[in-house]
C-alpha positions in Angstrom: -179.0 292.2 158.2 -180.4 289.9 161.0 -178.0 288.3 163.5 -178.7 284.7 162.2 -178.1 285.8 158.6 -174.7 287.3 159.6 -173.6 284.1 161.4 -174.7 282.0 158.4 -172.6 284.1 156.0 -169.6 283.9 158.3 -170.1 280.1 158.6 -170.3 279.8 154.9 -167.2 281.8 154.4 -165.2 279.8 156.9 -166.5 276.5 155.4 -165.5 277.7 151.9 -162.0 278.8 153.0 -161.5 275.4 154.7 -162.5 273.6 151.6 -160.2 275.7 149.4 -157.4 275.1 151.9 -158.0 271.4 152.0 -158.1 271.2 148.2 -154.9 273.3 147.9 -153.1 271.1 150.4 -154.3 267.9 148.6 -153.0 269.2 145.3 -149.7 270.3 146.9 -149.4 266.9 148.6 -149.4 265.1 145.3 -147.2 267.8 143.7 -144.6 267.4 146.4 -144.7 263.6 146.1 -144.0 263.9 142.4 -141.2 266.4 142.9 -139.6 264.3 145.6 -139.8 261.2 143.4 -138.2 263.2 140.6 -135.4 264.4 142.8 -134.8 260.8 144.0 -134.0 259.7 140.4 -131.1 262.1 140.0 -128.3 262.5 142.6 -128.0 266.0 144.1 -124.5 266.6 142.8 -125.4 265.9 139.2 -128.6 268.0 139.6 -126.6 270.9 141.0 -123.7 270.9 138.5 -125.5 269.4 135.5 -122.6 267.2 134.7 -121.8 263.5 134.2 -119.9 262.3 137.2 -118.9 258.8 136.0 -115.4 260.1 135.0 -114.7 260.8 138.7 -115.7 257.2 139.6 -113.7 254.7 137.6 -115.2 251.2 137.9 -118.7 252.5 138.9 -121.7 252.8 136.7 -123.9 255.9 136.5 -126.6 254.1 138.5 -124.2 253.1 141.2 -122.9 256.7 141.5 -126.5 258.0 141.7 -127.4 255.5 144.4 -124.3 256.3 146.5 -124.7 260.0 146.3 -128.4 259.9 147.0 -127.7 258.0 150.2 -124.8 260.2 151.1 -126.7 263.5 150.8 -129.6 262.2 152.8 -127.8 260.9 155.8 -129.9 260.9 159.0 -128.8 263.7 161.3 -129.5 263.1 164.9 -129.1 265.4 167.9 -125.9 265.1 169.9 -125.2 266.8 173.2 -122.7 269.6 173.2 -121.7 269.2 169.5 -125.3 269.5 168.1 -125.5 266.6 165.8 -124.3 263.2 164.8 -124.9 260.8 162.0 -127.6 258.2 162.5 -127.3 254.5 161.5 -127.2 253.8 157.7 -127.2 250.4 155.9 -126.8 250.6 152.1 -124.6 249.2 149.4 -122.0 252.0 149.4 -122.5 254.0 152.6 -122.8 252.3 156.0 -122.8 253.9 159.5 -122.8 251.9 162.7 -125.3 252.7 165.4 -122.4 254.1 167.5 -121.9 256.8 164.9 -118.8 255.7 163.0 -118.7 255.0 159.3 -117.6 251.5 158.3 -114.5 251.0 156.2 -112.8 248.1 154.5 -112.0 245.3 157.1 -113.7 247.4 159.8 -112.8 246.4 163.4 -115.8 246.0 165.8 -116.9 248.4 168.5 -115.9 249.1 171.2 -112.2 249.4 170.4 -109.9 246.9 172.1 -106.7 248.8 172.9 -105.1 245.7 174.4 -105.3 243.9 171.1 -105.4 246.6 168.4 -103.5 249.8 167.5 -106.6 252.0 167.8 -106.7 255.2 165.7 -109.7 257.6 165.8 -110.2 260.0 162.8 -112.2 263.1 163.5 -113.2 265.8 161.0 -116.1 267.0 158.8 -117.7 265.6 155.7 -114.3 265.4 153.9 -113.0 263.0 156.5 -116.3 261.2 156.7 -116.0 260.6 152.9 -118.8 262.4 151.2 -118.9 261.3 147.6 -116.9 258.0 147.9 -117.9 254.5 148.9 -117.0 253.1 152.4 -113.7 251.5 151.2 -112.5 254.7 149.5 -112.6 257.1 152.5 -109.5 258.5 154.1 -109.8 256.4 157.3 -110.3 253.2 155.3 -107.2 253.9 153.2 -105.3 254.8 156.4 -106.0 251.4 158.0 -104.8 249.6 154.9 -101.6 251.7 154.6 -100.8 251.3 158.3 -101.2 247.5 158.0 -98.9 247.5 154.9 -96.3 249.4 156.9 -96.3 246.8 159.6 -98.2 248.5 162.3 -99.6 245.8 164.5 -103.4 245.2 164.0 -104.3 248.8 163.1 -108.0 249.6 163.9 -109.0 252.9 162.4 -112.4 254.3 163.2 -114.1 257.0 161.1 -115.8 259.2 163.7 -116.0 262.3 161.4 -119.3 264.2 161.5 -120.4 266.5 158.6 -119.9 270.2 159.3 -117.6 269.5 162.3 -114.6 271.9 162.8 -111.7 271.9 165.2 -113.9 273.3 168.1 -116.5 270.6 167.8 -113.8 267.9 167.3 -112.2 269.0 170.5 -115.4 268.5 172.4 -116.1 265.2 170.6 -112.7 263.8 171.6 -113.3 264.9 175.2 -116.6 263.0 175.2 -115.1 259.9 173.8 -112.3 260.0 176.4 -114.9 260.6 179.2 -116.7 257.4 178.0 -113.5 255.4 178.3 -112.8 255.2 174.5 -109.1 255.9 174.6 -107.2 255.5 171.2 -103.5 255.3 170.7 -103.8 258.1 168.1 -106.4 260.8 167.4 -106.2 262.2 163.9 -107.9 265.6 163.5 -108.3 266.6 159.9 -109.1 270.3 159.6 -108.9 273.4 157.4 -112.1 273.5 155.2 -114.7 274.0 157.9 -112.6 276.1 160.2 -112.6 278.9 157.6 -115.8 280.4 158.9 -116.6 283.3 161.4 -118.6 281.1 163.7 -117.5 277.7 165.0 -120.9 276.9 166.7 -122.9 273.8 165.8 -125.3 274.0 162.9 -128.7 275.4 163.9 -127.4 277.3 166.9 -129.2 280.6 166.1 -132.5 278.8 165.8 -132.0 276.9 169.1 -131.1 280.2 170.8 -134.2 281.9 169.4 -136.5 279.1 170.6 -135.0 278.9 174.0 -134.6 282.6 174.7 -138.2 283.4 173.6 -139.7 280.4 175.4 -141.4 279.5 172.1 -141.1 275.8 172.8 -143.6 276.3 175.7 -146.2 278.2 173.8 -149.1 276.5 172.0 -149.0 279.0 169.2 -145.4 277.9 168.4 -146.6 274.3 168.1 -149.3 275.4 165.7 -146.8 277.4 163.7 -144.5 274.4 163.4 -147.4 272.2 162.3 -148.4 274.8 159.7 -144.8 274.8 158.3 -145.1 271.1 157.7 -148.3 271.4 155.6 -148.0 270.5 151.9 -149.0 274.0 150.8 -146.3 275.6 152.9 -143.7 273.2 151.5 -144.8 274.0 147.9 -144.5 277.8 148.6 -141.0 277.2 150.1 -140.0 275.3 146.9 -141.3 278.1 144.8 -139.4 280.8 146.8 -136.2 278.8 146.5 -136.7 278.3 142.8 -137.3 282.0 142.1 -134.4 283.0 144.3 -136.6 285.0 146.8 -135.5 282.7 149.6 -132.0 281.4 149.9 -130.6 278.4 151.8 -129.5 279.2 155.3 -125.9 280.4 155.3 -123.7 282.1 157.9 -123.8 285.8 157.5 -120.9 287.3 155.6 -118.2 288.9 157.7 -117.3 292.5 157.6 -113.7 291.6 158.5 -111.0 292.2 156.0 -109.1 289.1 154.7 -106.2 289.5 157.1 -108.4 290.0 160.2 -110.5 287.0 159.1 -107.4 284.9 158.8 -106.1 286.0 162.2 -109.5 285.1 163.7 -109.6 281.6 162.2 -105.9 280.8 162.7 -106.0 282.0 166.3 -109.1 280.0 167.1 -107.6 276.9 165.5 -104.3 277.2 167.4 -106.3 277.6 170.7 -108.2 274.4 169.9 -105.0 272.7 169.0 -103.4 273.5 172.4 -106.5 272.5 174.3 -106.9 269.2 172.4 -103.2 268.4 172.8 -103.4 269.0 176.6 -106.4 266.7 177.0 -105.0 264.0 174.8 -101.7 264.0 176.7 -103.4 263.6 180.0 -105.0 260.4 178.6 -101.8 259.1 176.9 -103.2 259.7 173.4 -101.0 260.9 170.6 -102.8 263.7 168.7 -102.1 264.4 165.1 -103.4 267.7 163.7 -103.6 267.4 159.9 -104.1 270.5 157.7 -106.1 269.3 154.7 -106.1 270.1 151.0 -108.8 272.4 149.6 -109.5 273.1 145.9 -108.8 276.8 146.2 -105.2 276.4 147.4 -102.2 274.7 145.8 -104.4 273.1 143.2 -104.6 273.7 139.4 -107.9 275.4 138.6 -108.2 273.7 135.2 -108.8 270.4 137.0 -111.7 271.8 139.1 -114.9 271.8 137.1 -117.2 272.7 139.9 -116.6 276.4 140.4 -114.5 279.3 139.2 -111.5 279.4 141.6 -110.6 282.9 140.4 -113.8 284.2 142.1 -112.7 287.0 144.5 -115.0 285.6 147.2 -112.3 282.9 147.7 -109.8 285.5 148.9 -110.4 285.5 152.6 -110.3 281.8 152.9 -107.1 281.6 150.8 -105.5 284.0 153.2 -106.1 281.5 156.1 -104.1 278.9 154.2 -101.4 281.4 153.4 -101.1 282.3 157.1 -101.0 278.6 158.1 -98.3 277.9 155.5 -96.1 280.7 157.0 -96.6 279.3 160.5 -95.8 275.8 159.4 -92.6 276.9 157.6 -91.6 278.7 160.8 -92.2 275.5 162.8 -94.7 277.4 165.0 -97.5 274.8 164.9 -95.7 272.2 167.0 -94.4 268.6 166.5 -97.9 267.1 166.3 -99.0 269.3 163.4 -98.8 267.7 159.9 -99.1 269.6 156.6 -101.0 267.8 153.8 -102.5 270.9 152.2 -100.6 270.8 148.9 -101.2 267.2 147.9 -103.1 268.3 144.8 -100.5 270.7 143.4 -99.4 268.2 140.7 -102.9 267.1 139.7 -103.4 266.1 136.1 -107.1 265.4 136.5 -109.8 266.3 138.9 -109.2 265.0 142.5 -112.6 266.3 143.7 -116.1 265.0 143.2 -117.9 268.2 144.0 -117.0 271.7 145.2 -115.5 270.4 148.5 -115.1 266.6 148.6 -112.3 264.3 147.6 -112.2 261.6 145.0 -111.0 258.1 146.0 -107.5 258.9 144.6 -107.2 262.1 146.7 -108.5 260.3 149.8 -105.7 257.8 149.4 -103.1 260.6 148.9 -104.3 262.2 152.2 -104.3 258.8 154.0 -100.7 258.2 152.8 -99.7 261.7 154.1 -101.2 260.9 157.5 -99.7 257.4 157.5 -96.3 259.0 156.7 -96.6 261.0 159.9 -97.3 257.9 161.9 -94.7 255.5 160.4 -91.9 256.4 158.0 -92.2 253.2 156.1 -95.4 254.0 154.3 -94.8 254.7 150.6 -95.9 258.1 149.4 -97.4 259.2 146.1 -94.3 261.3 145.6 -90.9 261.7 147.3 -90.8 263.5 150.6 -88.5 266.4 151.0 -86.2 267.0 154.0 -87.7 267.8 157.3 -88.8 271.4 158.0 -88.0 273.3 161.2 -90.4 272.4 164.1 -91.8 269.2 162.7 -91.8 266.1 164.8 -89.1 263.4 164.9 -89.7 259.7 164.6 -90.2 257.7 167.7 -92.2 258.0 170.9 -93.4 260.9 172.9 -96.2 261.8 175.2 -98.9 259.2 174.9 -96.7 256.4 173.5 -97.4 253.3 175.6 -94.5 250.9 176.0 -95.4 247.3 175.2 -98.7 248.3 173.4 -99.3 247.6 169.7 -99.5 251.4 169.4 -95.8 251.9 170.5 -94.7 251.8 166.8 -96.8 254.9 166.0 -94.4 257.9 166.4 -94.9 261.1 164.5 -92.4 261.8 161.8 -91.6 264.7 159.6 -94.1 266.2 157.2 -94.6 264.5 153.8 -94.6 267.7 151.8 -93.0 271.1 151.9 -95.4 274.1 152.6 -96.6 275.8 149.4 -95.3 279.3 148.5 -97.8 281.6 150.4 -97.1 284.5 148.0 -99.7 285.4 145.4 -99.2 284.1 141.8 -99.2 280.3 142.1 -102.1 278.0 142.7 -102.2 279.5 146.2 -103.3 282.7 144.6 -106.8 281.4 143.7 -109.0 280.6 146.6 -112.2 279.4 148.5 -115.8 280.5 148.9 -116.9 283.7 150.8 -115.4 284.3 154.2 -118.7 284.0 156.0 -120.3 281.0 154.4 -120.3 277.8 156.5 -119.9 274.8 154.4 -119.9 271.1 155.3 -116.5 269.7 154.7 
C-alpha cells in the first residue's frame, strides 16, 4: 500500500469517527434535554419514594409542593473558604436565600444584624436546620423568632445560617468566621446530631479536592481535556445509564470497619471536642452558645409513622448507638449547662413528622423551635408539659455572654424541655439510622 493511500485511509477513518461522535453527542444532547425536562415535572422526593406527599403538607396543593421541593433540591452550592460550601442566592415563591447566605423566614430582619436594637440569634446546622422540605415560614428558625416574640423577648432577630451537610465541626468554623467578621449575636444555636453520625467530618468533596491538588492535575492540560470530556452529552448519557443499572452508585462516604460502640465513641468524642471549642470561642465574644441535640427518625420515634424507610434495618444500629451514648451523658449531666436535649420530641407522634428520610415537617419544626425557645426563656408554651430539671442542665438567668442592658439580657438558658429517652434496647430507641459510614445531608 502506498504512503498516500495509507494516509487517506487514516484520514477517512478519523473523519468517520468524528462524524459518529458528533452524531452520538447530538442525539444524547436532545435525550438529556428530554430527561431533564421530565425530571423537572416531578419533585425528587416523590420520584424517589413514589408517594403522594400532599398529606405531609396541609394547605398546599400538589403543584405547590412540587415547586417547593424542586427548588429546594436544586439549591445553588457555592464555594466557601474553610467550610467548603455555602448556599447561593435564591428567589422563589417558597424558598428564598439572601446573597449573604441566610435563608429568609417570616418577618425576617435585615442584614447586617443590629445588636444595639435587636436580640440577635444565629441558628447553625445542616439541611434540617435550613428547612429542607418546608416553606420559608415553616423552618425551625422562623418558628423560633415567632415563639421568642410571643414570649416577650425584645425584638428577636433570628437568622437561619444553616448550610446543608454541615456538622458540628463545620459549624464551629462557620461561627468563628462570623465572629471574625464582626457579626456577633446574643445567642448562637447549633442544631446537631444527624450529620455528626459519620466517620468523617470533612467538607463534602474533600477527597476530590485532595486528589486534584496532590496530583497537580489542575495544572495539566490533559486534566482540562478530561473535565471537558466529562461534560459532553454522550458522557452524561452513559453516566445516567450506569446509575440506572446500578453499576455506578452515588458518591457516599466509605463504610466504617468500626463496631457500633467504637463508632459511637468516635462521634461523641468529636462532638464534645467541638462543643468545648465552640463554647470557649463564644464566651470570649460574649455570645451564649446553645448546643441542641436534634430528633432523628431512627430514635425515640414510632416506626409506623415513618413511610420513607424500614427503621428496623440493621444498618441503623451504629447511628442509634450514638444517640444512646448521648442520652446517657445527658442524663448524667456530663454535657454541660449549654447543652439542650430535644431528641425525643417525636416519641408521641400520631402521624408522620417527617417529609422524607431525614427532614422535618412544619409541625416537627415548630416542636423543635419550641424546645429551643424553652431553653432561652421559660415562658414559651411547649407542645407537652416539661418534666423537672435533670442533673447538669442550666438554670434560668444570665451567665457568660449575657450583656446587661442589651435586649438579649432576657435570654438565659433554662432546663431541658424533655427527659432523655431510655437508652436501653426495646423502645423506639431500639430502631435506628442509616449505615455508620454514609454521609447524609441533614
